[in-house]
ZAMIFI-746978 format. One record per residue: x, y, z of N, C-alpha, C in turn. Coordinates in steps of 0.1 Angstrom, whole numbers, padded with zeros to 4 digits, always signed. Layout:
% ZAMIFI-746978
XYZXYZXYZ/...
This chain:
% ZAMIFI-746978
-0062+0021+0047-0052+0025+0063-0059+0032+0074/-0049+0043+0080-0060+0041+0095-0046+0058+0100/-0051+0066+0104-0038+0075+0109-0030+0073+0115/-0019+0081+0118-0006+0076+0128-0015+0077+0141/-0020+0084+0141-0022+0087+0155-0035+0075+0162/-0045+0070+0158-0055+0062+0161-0041+0048+0163/-0035+0044+0147-0026+0035+0155-0015+0034+0163/-0016+0043+0166-0002+0042+0186-0011+0040+0192/-0017+0053+0193-0030+0049+0207-0041+0037+0211/-0042+0032+0196-0052+0021+0198-0043+0005+0200/-0031+0003+0193-0023-0006+0189-0013-0009+0200/-0003+0004+0197+0013+0001+0206+0011+0007+0219/+0003+0013+0222+0002+0012+0238-0011+0010+0243/-0022+0010+0243-0036+0012+0247-0028+0021+0261/-0026+0031+0263-0017+0038+0269-0038+0049+0280/-0035+0054+0286-0044+0063+0292-0044+0073+0287/-0057+0081+0292-0061+0092+0280-0055+0106+0284/-0040+0104+0287-0039+0117+0303-0034+0130+0294/-0040+0144+0293-0036+0151+0286-0045+0153+0276/-0057+0143+0273-0064+0145+0262-0071+0153+0263/-0080+0164+0259-0096+0167+0257-0105+0160+0258/-0114+0164+0273-0126+0155+0267-0135+0161+0255/-0144+0155+0250-0154+0163+0244-0170+0162+0247/-0167+0173+0254-0184+0179+0263-0194+0173+0251/-0198+0169+0243-0209+0165+0233-0203+0160+0217/-0211+0149+0207-0207+0141+0201-0217+0138+0194/-0219+0144+0178-0225+0144+0170-0233+0124+0169/-0227+0119+0181-0219+0105+0175-0233+0099+0182/-0240+0108+0191-0250+0106+0200-0262+0106+0194/-0267+0091+0195-0283+0084+0191-0280+0081+0179/-0269+0073+0172-0265+0065+0160-0258+0048+0165/-0261+0045+0156-0265+0030+0158-0253+0028+0150/-0238+0017+0152-0231+0014+0139-0229-0003+0144/-0224-0009+0137-0220-0023+0138-0201-0025+0140/-0205-0032+0153-0192-0034+0160-0181-0046+0158/-0177-0048+0147-0166-0058+0146-0155-0064+0153/-0156-0071+0163-0142-0074+0169-0136-0088+0168/-0125-0084+0159-0117-0098+0155-0101-0099+0165/-0099-0107+0171-0098-0110+0180-0086-0120+0183/-0076-0118+0183-0066-0128+0180-0056-0125+0182/-0042-0129+0190-0025-0125+0188-0023-0112+0180/-0014-0101+0186-0009-0090+0177+0003-0092+0182/+0014-0086+0172+0021-0084+0176+0024-0067+0186/+0031-0074+0197+0038-0070+0208+0027-0070+0222/+0014-0081+0217+0004-0079+0232+0012-0088+0243/+0008-0085+0253+0012-0090+0265+0007-0103+0264/-0009-0104+0256-0013-0116+0265-0003-0128+0266/-0008-0141+0271-0002-0152+0279+0009-0157+0266/+0016-0163+0265+0023-0170+0255+0018-0180+0251/+0011-0189+0256+0000-0200+0251-0011-0196+0242/-0016-0181+0246-0030-0173+0243-0029-0174+0224/-0037-0178+0217-0038-0181+0202-0023-0179+0194/-0024-0192+0199-0002-0190+0188-0005-0196+0178/-0021-0201+0173-0022-0213+0165-0025-0200+0154/-0025-0192+0152-0036-0186+0142-0046-0179+0136/-0054-0191+0150-0070-0184+0148-0074-0175+0154/-0085-0170+0147-0090-0158+0150-0111-0160+0154/-0108-0150+0164-0122-0152+0168-0128-0137+0165/-0139-0138+0153-0146-0128+0149-0163-0125+0156/-0159-0115+0157-0176-0116+0168-0184-0097+0160/-0197-0098+0155-0204-0085+0154-0214-0085+0160/-0211-0070+0165-0226-0067+0172-0232-0051+0171/-0246-0052+0169-0251-0038+0168-0255-0029+0177/-0246-0015+0184-0243-0013+0196-0246-0002+0194/-0256+0009+0199-0264+0027+0197-0252+0033+0209/-0246+0046+0207-0245+0050+0214-0251+0067+0221/-0254+0067+0237-0260+0069+0236-0259+0079+0246/-0267+0089+0251-0264+0098+0264-0264+0098+0278/-0273+0083+0280-0273+0081+0293-0261+0079+0303/-0266+0082+0312-0256+0079+0320-0258+0066+0324/-0239+0064+0325-0242+0045+0340-0245+0047+0349/-0249+0033+0345-0257+0029+0366-0251+0014+0365/-0251+0014+0382-0241+0003+0386-0254-0015+0377/-0246-0023+0380-0255-0032+0374-0251-0047+0383/-0256-0050+0391-0247-0062+0399-0241-0077+0394/-0250-0076+0378-0245-0085+0366-0229-0085+0363/-0227-0071+0363-0215-0066+0358-0200-0070+0366/-0204-0061+0378-0194-0063+0392-0178-0057+0387/-0180-0044+0375-0172-0039+0374-0172-0026+0375/-0161-0013+0376-0161-0004+0381-0170+0005+0371/-0177+0019+0370-0182+0024+0354-0171+0033+0353/-0162+0034+0362-0150+0047+0357-0137+0039+0353/-0136+0041+0338-0130+0034+0333-0115+0049+0328/-0102+0045+0334-0093+0059+0333-0087+0060+0319/-0086+0046+0308-0087+0046+0295-0094+0050+0287/-0107+0055+0292-0118+0060+0285-0123+0075+0285/-0125+0074+0304-0124+0090+0305-0131+0092+0317/-0132+0101+0321-0141+0101+0333-0151+0100+0335/-0156+0090+0348-0172+0085+0348-0187+0103+0347/-0182+0115+0341-0191+0121+0342-0193+0127+0328/-0179+0119+0324-0180+0121+0304-0180+0112+0302/-0184+0094+0300-0186+0084+0295-0198+0083+0298/-0203+0082+0288-0218+0078+0286-0220+0063+0284/-0234+0057+0280-0238+0046+0276-0236+0041+0265/-0233+0029+0260-0231+0019+0250-0246+0009+0253/-0250+0009+0241-0264-0001+0242-0255-0012+0230/-0263-0029+0240-0264-0035+0227-0275-0038+0220/-0277-0040+0207-0290-0041+0207-0292-0052+0197/-0306-0061+0197-0305-0074+0192-0305-0084+0196/-0297-0097+0195-0298-0109+0201-0283-0111+0204/-0279-0123+0210-0264-0125+0216-0257-0124+0201/-0239-0122+0197-0233-0125+0189-0232-0139+0188/-0226-0142+0173-0224-0155+0172-0214-0159+0162/-0203-0171+0164-0191-0177+0154-0198-0193+0153/-0186-0198+0146-0187-0210+0144-0176-0211+0147/-0172-0225+0159-0165-0229+0165-0159-0244+0159/-0150-0253+0161-0148-0267+0156-0161-0274+0172/-0163-0272+0180-0179-0276+0182-0191-0269+0171/-0191-0257+0165-0206-0261+0160-0202-0245+0166/-0222-0237+0154-0219-0223+0158-0223-0224+0175/-0216-0211+0182-0219-0205+0198-0226-0194+0194/-0233-0191+0209-0236-0177+0211-0226-0166+0220/-0222-0156+0220-0217-0149+0226-0225-0137+0233/-0228-0134+0249-0238-0123+0254-0224-0111+0257/-0234-0100+0253-0228-0088+0254-0239-0082+0261/-0234-0071+0270-0240-0067+0285-0242-0052+0276/-0236-0048+0272-0231-0032+0266-0224-0030+0277/-0216-0015+0277-0211-0004+0280-0210+0007+0280/-0197+0015+0282-0197+0033+0282-0191+0037+0270/-0186+0046+0267-0179+0058+0251-0173+0067+0258/-0169+0075+0255-0162+0089+0254-0157+0094+0244/-0153+0106+0235-0147+0109+0226-0133+0119+0230/-0121+0117+0234-0107+0124+0230-0103+0132+0222/-0098+0144+0226-0096+0157+0217-0081+0158+0216/-0074+0146+0208-0058+0157+0210-0053+0166+0202/-0062+0174+0196-0061+0184+0185-0066+0191+0190/-0063+0207+0187-0073+0222+0191-0080+0223+0177/-0073+0216+0169-0079+0224+0153-0090+0213+0150/-0104+0228+0150-0115+0219+0143-0113+0211+0135/-0123+0201+0130-0124+0193+0119-0114+0179+0122/-0104+0178+0132-0091+0166+0130-0096+0156+0140/-0084+0149+0137-0089+0138+0147-0094+0137+0160/-0109+0127+0162-0106+0129+0179-0105+0115+0181/-0104+0108+0193-0104+0090+0196-0117+0091+0204/-0125+0078+0200-0131+0072+0200-0132+0059+0210/-0132+0059+0228-0131+0052+0230-0138+0041+0239/-0139+0035+0241-0153+0024+0248-0151+0015+0251/-0156+0004+0260-0159-0012+0262-0173-0011+0260/-0169-0029+0257-0186-0035+0259-0181-0045+0273/-0188-0054+0275-0186-0067+0286-0195-0075+0283/-0185-0084+0281-0188-0101+0273-0187-0109+0284/-0201-0111+0287-0205-0115+0300-0205-0136+0299/-0209-0141+0286-0206-0155+0282-0194-0158+0284/-0183-0149+0278-0172-0157+0273-0172-0160+0262/-0159-0167+0254-0163-0172+0238-0145-0179+0237/-0148-0188+0229-0133-0202+0226-0134-0202+0213/-0122-0202+0205-0122-0210+0195-0107-0212+0190/-0106-0222+0193-0093-0232+0195-0085-0226+0205/-0071-0220+0203-0071-0216+0214-0068-0195+0214/-0080-0191+0204-0083-0177+0214-0090-0176+0222/-0092-0174+0232-0102-0170+0240-0108-0161+0247/-0122-0152+0252-0124-0138+0264-0133-0150+0269/-0125-0141+0287-0130-0147+0294-0143-0144+0306/-0150-0156+0304-0165-0148+0313-0161-0137+0323/-0170-0122+0313-0168-0113+0323-0162-0102+0319/-0156-0111+0305-0139-0097+0304-0148-0082+0298/-0141-0071+0301-0143-0054+0298-0134-0056+0284/-0142-0052+0275-0128-0059+0261-0131-0039+0254/-0122-0034+0253-0118-0017+0253-0116-0021+0239/-0118-0005+0233-0117-0005+0221-0113+0005+0215/-0103+0007+0209-0101+0025+0209-0097+0031+0189/-0102+0039+0185-0100+0042+0170-0103+0059+0171/-0103+0063+0154-0101+0078+0152-0114+0076+0148/-0118+0089+0152-0132+0088+0143-0132+0111+0142/-0138+0111+0133-0139+0123+0129-0152+0129+0127/-0156+0137+0138-0182+0140+0141-0179+0150+0134/-0167+0162+0128-0177+0179+0128-0169+0175+0116/-0177+0176+0106-0183+0173+0086-0179+0184+0082/-0181+0198+0084-0172+0209+0080-0163+0208+0081/-0155+0205+0091-0142+0213+0088-0136+0202+0090/-0139+0188+0085-0131+0182+0087-0128+0181+0069/-0141+0186+0059-0142+0183+0050-0124+0197+0046/-0127+0204+0053-0121+0221+0045-0114+0216+0049/-0103+0207+0062-0088+0204+0063-0085+0191+0049/-0093+0185+0047-0091+0176+0037-0087+0185+0018/-0100+0192+0018-0095+0200+0009-0084+0210+0008/-0074+0215+0022-0067+0225+0025-0054+0216+0021/-0056+0195+0025-0043+0190+0023-0038+0189+0004/-0053+0185-0004-0052+0192-0012-0046+0200-0022/-0050+0212-0012-0044+0223-0023-0030+0218-0018/-0023+0217-0010-0013+0221+0000-0001+0208-0017/-0015+0199-0018-0001+0184-0025-0004+0194-0035/-0012+0200-0044-0009+0202-0053+0004+0211-0058/+0003+0224-0043+0015+0231-0047+0028+0225-0048/+0031+0218-0041+0042+0210-0039+0040+0204-0052/+0038+0194-0057+0041+0189-0067+0042+0200-0079/+0038+0219-0079+0042+0226-0089+0054+0233-0087/+0060+0232-0074+0069+0238-0071+0082+0224-0076/+0075+0216-0074+0091+0206-0075+0089+0208-0090/+0078+0205-0098+0086+0205-0110+0086+0222-0118/+0090+0233-0108+0091+0244-0111+0107+0245-0108/+0115+0232-0099+0125+0234-0096+0133+0226-0107/+0124+0215-0112+0128+0206-0118+0136+0216-0130/+0125+0223-0129+0128+0233-0147+0140+0242-0146/+0141+0247-0136+0154+0253-0133+0164+0249-0132/+0163+0235-0128+0174+0227-0130+0180+0224-0142/+0171+0221-0155+0175+0220-0166+0178+0228-0173/+0179+0239-0171+0182+0256-0179+0196+0251-0176/+0202+0250-0163+0219+0249-0168+0225+0262-0165/+0231+0264-0173+0237+0283-0178+0234+0285-0188/+0222+0284-0190+0218+0293-0204+0220+0294-0217/+0230+0300-0218+0235+0302-0234+0248+0297-0237/+0256+0291-0224+0271+0282-0226+0281+0286-0231/+0283+0285-0237+0296+0296-0241+0299+0305-0245/+0287+0310-0252+0285+0321-0255+0288+0336-0244/+0281+0333-0234+0280+0336-0223+0296+0343-0216/+0298+0356-0209+0308+0355-0207+0313+0348-0191/+0322+0349-0183+0327+0347-0174+0319+0356-0163/+0314+0366-0164+0306+0376-0152+0292+0368-0156/+0289+0371-0169+0274+0366-0172+0268+0353-0165/+0280+0345-0164+0273+0331-0160+0276+0326-0148/+0281+0338-0140+0285+0341-0125+0276+0344-0121/+0264+0354-0126+0255+0362-0127+0241+0351-0128/+0237+0346-0132+0231+0335-0140+0235+0328-0134/+0243+0319-0128+0246+0308-0115+0233+0308-0103/+0246+0327-0097+0238+0329-0094+0220+0332-0089/+0219+0334-0098+0202+0336-0102+0197+0326-0097/+0202+0315-0103+0192+0304-0107+0195+0295-0085/+0206+0296-0081+0207+0295-0068+0200+0302-0062/+0194+0314-0066+0186+0323-0052+0168+0319-0057/+0172+0314-0072+0160+0310-0070+0154+0298-0065/+0165+0285-0068+0162+0272-0064+0162+0270-0048/+0169+0285-0045+0167+0284-0030+0153+0289-0023/+0151+0300-0029+0135+0301-0022+0125+0291-0031/+0128+0279-0038+0118+0268-0041+0118+0260-0033/+0126+0263-0026+0131+0247-0016+0130+0255-0001/+0126+0267+0001+0123+0274+0015+0108+0268+0015/+0104+0277+0003+0083+0272-0002+0082+0258+0001/+0087+0247-0006+0085+0239-0003+0090+0231+0010/+0098+0237+0018+0095+0230+0038+0089+0240+0041/+0082+0250+0037+0072+0250+0045+0060+0244+0041/+0052+0240+0029+0043+0237+0028+0046+0220+0031/+0053+0213+0031+0054+0200+0034+0056+0201+0052/+0056+0212+0057+0056+0208+0072+0039+0210+0072/+0034+0218+0066+0018+0221+0067+0011+0204+0063/+0016+0203+0054+0009+0188+0050+0014+0176+0058/+0023+0178+0065+0027+0167+0075+0018+0173+0094/+0017+0179+0093+0005+0189+0105-0006+0185+0099/-0012+0182+0089-0025+0179+0079-0026+0160+0086/-0012+0159+0083-0016+0139+0083-0017+0132+0093/-0016+0147+0105-0016+0137+0120-0030+0147+0125/-0032+0147+0114-0054+0150+0123-0062+0145+0109/-0055+0136+0102-0067+0134+0090-0058+0119+0088/-0072+0112+0081-0064+0096+0078-0056+0101+0067/-0049+0089+0065-0045+0087+0055-0058+0081+0041/-0051+0076+0032-0058+0075+0023-0061+0060+0021/-0079+0059+0018-0085+0043+0023-0100+0049+0026/-0105+0038+0033-0120+0035+0031-0121+0042+0046/-0127+0050+0043-0135+0055+0061-0152+0049+0067/-0155+0044+0075-0170+0039+0078-0173+0056+0081/-0189+0058+0072-0189+0072+0075-0208+0069+0076/-0214+0080+0083-0226+0080+0081-0233+0091+0091/-0242+0098+0082-0247+0108+0094-0236+0121+0092/-0229+0121+0088-0217+0132+0090-0205+0131+0097/-0207+0115+0100-0192+0110+0110-0186+0102+0102/-0172+0103+0103-0165+0095+0101-0154+0087+0110/-0153+0074+0107-0144+0064+0117-0135+0058+0102/-0124+0057+0116-0108+0046+0110-0115+0035+0107/-0112+0026+0097-0111+0015+0088-0108+0004+0104/-0099+0009+0107-0098-0005+0120-0095+0007+0130/-0093-0003+0141-0089+0007+0156-0084-0009+0168/-0084-0002+0175-0074-0019+0189-0083-0024+0198/-0080-0034+0202-0088-0039+0213-0081-0045+0226/-0085-0042+0232-0071-0048+0246-0079-0048+0258/-0075-0057+0270-0082-0057+0280-0074-0054+0296/-0079-0056+0302-0071-0050+0312-0063-0056+0323/-0059-0056+0326-0052-0066+0339-0042-0059+0351/-0045-0066+0363-0044-0056+0378-0033-0062+0375/-0021-0054+0381-0007-0061+0386-0008-0050+0401/+0005-0057+0407+0007-0057+0422+0007-0041+0417/+0014-0031+0412+0016-0021+0414+0006-0012+0402/-0006-0021+0405-0016-0008+0391-0019-0016+0383/-0022-0010+0372-0027-0017+0359-0020-0016+0340/-0028-0028+0335-0018-0027+0324-0029-0031+0318/-0029-0027+0301-0037-0036+0295-0030-0043+0281/-0037-0050+0275-0031-0063+0268-0038-0060+0258/-0028-0058+0244-0035-0056+0229-0046-0078+0233/-0057-0071+0227-0065-0085+0224-0074-0086+0208/-0066-0077+0201-0064-0077+0187-0068-0065+0182/-0082-0063+0169-0080-0055+0159-0097-0052+0162/-0103-0039+0158-0118-0039+0160-0119-0028+0142/-0137-0027+0140-0140-0018+0134-0156-0022+0128/-0157-0004+0125-0177-0002+0127-0176+0002+0110/-0192-0003+0114-0195+0003+0100-0206+0006+0096/-0210+0014+0094-0226+0012+0092-0238+0008+0090/-0246+0002+0101-0257-0009+0101-0265-0010+0088/-0269+0000+0078-0276+0003+0069-0260-0005+0054/-0253-0005+0053-0247-0011+0051-0238-0030+0053/-0242-0031+0062-0242-0045+0063-0247-0052+0058/
């Protein structure tokens, strides 16, 4: 599973990073990962009605390096260096594509796909150390690719968004806090059930006033347990927005990346730009692939 904010920002909107704090430095710098693209029709996409309607997918993998280098103009790209979706030019660093071209097998046989590189930036929606940040970036596909009715245009800039946790110590502390709260909630539920099972205690042996007092005492105890439960549930919900749901993370060098994210492409419109969902993506440590 992937955290709720990753899914919302990566898939539902491919929205601009307005109001998000740009992280000035990241332990991601200098690390290499395998980027896996899974291109195909997704619910809610604005891609043309005849694009990827047959259920086919186009899978591409490449090894990339997140550098701290500044982006430089390249006449082969013909594309701007600043992308509002990713971040300001001053905070956007360079992605290097390592190795040869990516490849896939189509109805025509094995085909190669060339990627030029791209840019990346980390955005921080939360001000809590260790909480989820957003890794956003792009790679430029200079050759294009096509498998059945799934296609990537030549010169297409492919954007990706996924969740990332780069503060290992605080990330582990938040996860430990979540485990403690979950245990406390389970304890309170058991105690509440125990109070409910006691009923009126000694039954007929109790007089009216004793029964009334016993019932009032039970009600106070249940109310206190319920209030304690509500406070813990609020804290657990807050942590759920900052941490990944149970599931496999891509982990290397103290960095954890959500198991999947979203892909989109930019399209210019008369009154501005919009982003169309292109598919899914994931990262994996190169040593594990």
